[in-house]
N, C-alpha and C positions, 0 to 999 in steps of 0.2 A: 694706827694699826690697820684701819680700813684701807688707807691709801697703800700701805705695804702689801696687803692682800690683793688689791687690784693689780699691782705691778706683777706679783707672782703669778696671778691668773693669766694675765696677758702673755707673759713669758712662756708659761706652760702651754697655752693655746697655740702660740706660734710654733713651738717645738712639735706639737702634735700635727699641725698642718704640714710642716716641713717633712716630718716622718712619713705622713700619708703620701706627700708628693714623691718622695724617694721610692716608696713601695709601689706606687702606681706606674713608674717608668716601665716601658715595654721595649724589649730588645727586638728589632726587626731583622729577620734573617732572609737573605736571598737564597732560597732553597735550591732553585735551578734557574739558569740563565735562559733567555729567549733563544730560539733557534730559527734561522732564516735560510731559505733556499730559493733558487731561481730556476725556471724551466729552460733558460738559455745561458750559454756561456759567451755567446757573441750574437749581435743583432745589427743588421743593416736597415736603417729606417728608410721608408719609401713614402713620398707624398701622395703617390697615386692610390695608396690604400691607407690614407691618413687616419680614417675612422675605424680601422681594424686593430685588434689586439696585437701588440708587438712583443710583450713580455709579461709573464705572470710570476708573482712571488707567493710563496706559502710560508707560514711561520707558526711557531708555538709560543705562547706567552710565557714570560718569566713567572716563577712561583715564589711567593713570599709567605713567611710565617711570622706572625699571624696573617691571615688573608687581608689585603688592603687594596683599595682602588687605585688605578693608574690609567694613563692614556698612552696610546701607541702612535708612532709615526714612522714612516720610512724616510731615511736621510740619504741623500745622494751627494757624492763628492768626487772630484777627479783624483785618481790614484797619485799618491805622493804629496798631496796637499793637506793631509790630516783633516779633511772635511772643512777646510777654510779657504774659500767660501763653500757653503753647502745649500742644497735645496731640500726642504722638508715637506713631505706629503702627509697630512693628517689622516688617521684611520678611525673608523667607527669602533665604539666599544664592542668587544666580542668578535670582531672581524679576525679571520685567520688566513685570508688570502686577498691579494690585490693585483689587479691587472692595469696596464697602461697601454693606450693606443699609440700608434706611430706618431701622431700629432702631439699627444701629451708628453711623450718621452722626448721628442725633438725639442719641445718648448723647455723642458728641464735642462737639456744640454745647452740650449741657447742661453739660459740664465746662468749656467756655469761657464759661459764664454768658450765653449768647445767649438773649434773650427769645423765646418761641414766637410763631408767627403773624405775624411781621414779617420781610421779606426783609433779609438781612444779608450784606455781602460778606465772604467767608472766603478767606484766602490759604493756599495749599498749596505746599510745596516738598519736594524730595528731599534728605535729609540723609545724607551719606556720611561715615563716621567711620573714621579710621585709628588704630590703637594706642590706642583709648579717649581720644584727646586731640585730634588734628588733625581738623578738620571742614571738609568742602567742601559747598556748596549748589548746587542747580540754580537756574535762573530760577524766579520765583514765578508760579504760576497762580492766578487769582482766579475764584471761583464765587459767585454769589448764592445763598444757601441760606435756606430758610424752615423753621424747626423746628415741631414740634407739642408740645403739653403731654404729656410722657411718661406712660405708664401705669405707676404704681408697681409693679404686679404683674409687669412685665416687666424692670424695671431694677434691682431690689433682690434680693440673694441671699435664699434662703429654705430652711427645713427643713420637714418635714411631720410632722403629729401624727395618725397613724392609730390607731384604737382602736374599742372596742365601743360607744362613745358617739356616733360620727360619723353613723350612719344617722339617728338621731332629730334631729340638728342640720342635716339637709338634705344630707349627704354620703353616703358609703358606709362601712359598718363594715369596719375593718381593711384599708383600701385606700389605699396611699400616693398613688396618682394621683388620688384623689378624697377628700381630707381637708383639714381646716383647716391653714393654714400659719403659721409664725412667721417674720417677716421681719427682715432686718438693715439698719436705716436707716443705720448707719455703714459698711456694706459690709465688715464684718469677721466674726469668728466669734461675735459677740454677737447672739443672736436673741431676739425677744420677740413677744408677741401674746396673743390671747384664744381660748379655746374655750368652747363651751356644752355642759353635761352635764345630761341629763334624769334619769338614774337614778343613785342613790348607788352607790358602789363600782364605777363604770365604770373600765375599764382602758385604758391607751394607752401608746405608745412614741414615739420620735423617729426619723425616717428622713431621708435626704437624697437629692436628685435623683429624688424620687418613686419610690424603689425600696427593696426590703428589704435590699439589699447595704449593709453597714456600719451597720445600725440599732443604736440604743442604748436601754437601759432602766436602771432603778435597779440599784444594786449589791447590793440586798437589805437594806441598812440603813435605807432610806427617810430618809436624812439629806441628800438633794440631790446624791448622787454618781452619775455615769453610768458604765456599762460597755458595751462592744461585744460581748464574749464572756462568757457565763455570767450575763447580765443577767436581771432579772425585770420584769414589767409594772408600770408606775406606776399607782397607784389615785387616783381622784377620790372621796374618801370621801363627800362630800355633793353633792347636785344644785346646779346654779347655774353662774355664769360664773367662769371661772378666768383669771387673768392669769399668764402663764408667761414666765420668762426662762431662756435656755439659753446657756451658754458651751460651744460645740461642741468647741473645741480643749482647753479646760480640764476638760471632762467633769463639769460641774456644772449644776444646774438649781434653780429655785425655782418654786413654784406656790401662789398664794393666791386665795381666793374674792374676787370683786369684782363684786357685784351693784349695778347703777347705777340711779339715779333722778334726777329733775329737782327743783331747789329754788331758791327765790328770791322776792323781793317782787313779781316779775311773775306768780307762780303763785297759785292760789286759797288755798293753805295757807301762803304766805309763807315765812319762814325757819324755820318750826316743824317741818315734816315734808316728806318726799319723795313724789313720785309716781313709782312704779317703772316701768321698762321691761319689756316682754314680748318674748321672743325669737321671731322668725318664721322657721321653718326653710325656708320657700319662698324668701324674699328673703335669708336668712342675715343679717338685720339685727335690731337692737333697736328696738322701736317703742312709742311712746305714741300710740294711735290718735286721741285727742282730749283736749285740755286747753285751758282758758281762759287766755290770756296778756294782760296789760295792756301798754300802751306807755309806762308811767311807771317801771317797775322793771326789774330785771335778773334773769337766771337762770343757773344753772350745773348741771353734772352731777357727782354725787359717788357714790362706792361705799360700800356697807355703812352708809348713814346716818351717815357720818363724813367728815372733811375731809382725810384722809391722801391719797386718790387722787381727783383731779378732772379732768374734761374742761372746757377753757376756751379762749378766744382766746389767741393767742401772747403779746400784751403789753398790749393795751388793750381796753376795752369795744368790742364789735363789734355793729353793727346788721345783722340778717339780712334778706335778700330772700326773699320767699316762693317756695318751690320751687327755690331755687338752693343746691346743695351747696357747703359750704366745708370747708377743712381744720380739724380740731380738734386740740388738743394736750393731752397727759396730764401733769399736774403732777408726778407721781411719776417721770417720765423726764427732768426737768430742762429741759423745753422751754418752760416758761411763766415770764414775767417779771411780777412783781407778782401781783395777785389779780383779774384782769378777769372780766367776765361778758358775757352775750349780751342783746340787746334786739330788739324788733320795733317797726316803725313804726306799726302799726295794731292796736288791741285786737281780740280775737276768739278763736274756737276754732282750734286748730292741731294738725296731726299732726307729731310729732317722730320722726326716724329717725336712729339712730346706726349707721354701718357701720364695724365694728371688724375686718374681716377682714384688713386690712393695716396693720401698725404703723408703716409708713413714710408712711401717709396715712390717718389716721382721718378719716372724713367725716361731717359733720353736715348734715342737711337739715330745715328747718322750713317746713311748707306750710300756708297759711291755708285752712281748710275753708269 
């Protein structure tokens, strides 16, 4: 009898819990949708005023009954793509307006793979998310936007390489705000780039945010390990151009000499020898002031009279236009397919200039004299 009573009790208790659970269910109503508006119907972005506001959005939040918490974000997408892909800009709780500078908006368009210098209709909507799952959207606002070709110096993360060598290279000695930089093309903690050293045994360190706070140097073993506290200066034993890689989070670095020259059957010495570049501290570029090039052969740029490190086109032979800078690629970084070279359309004497200050955009300019 007692056993039967226990079974009935448990059954009844479960029914009560189930009944309470059903009674406690709350129906959530979206009383009113969010509303979004923009102060522009078209905008042409301009790098010369990159830090000024380009566009502003105002919005009213959605209303739910009962009142529940939610998060807001602005979502951007190219018209006709149904927001796939999209770029999402998070908003603070309670915020009812949001502005973007020319640089910020241009970066969004770059992430959406929008080509520069051509007007493109971009759609924007307010995205309200409840419990990380349920999403409500405002009506879509459409704005014609014209992007510019972004300056790689502004859009890629960088660290600084202050040191006693920098003044002779056209910067300032031991000054993080005026020193060569190593950039992160992957926008991660992997930085790389070049510095030019005039005097042997010149010393340097790595800083971030153009400030000495958090600077790093060698751990004293000179085996490529970095320390933030108790570090020593890194030494460039020989004069020349150094190719440096830094894993900022992993606290490691590497540094190798990489002195470049031009070689190829388009040059006077063919494939037998290189014509070396000379560093110009005024322009902070590597220059060959005059070299005869023919229009039947090709040429490449290699380091240390060897083929391990080369500057080349990305994937196919490239014919250069006199005076027009183009992006060049470093084979050691895995950005080159095949073994392409450069050409000119007209034989003659040329000035060649390599701008290596930003590893996210190595720039080559060949100008007919």
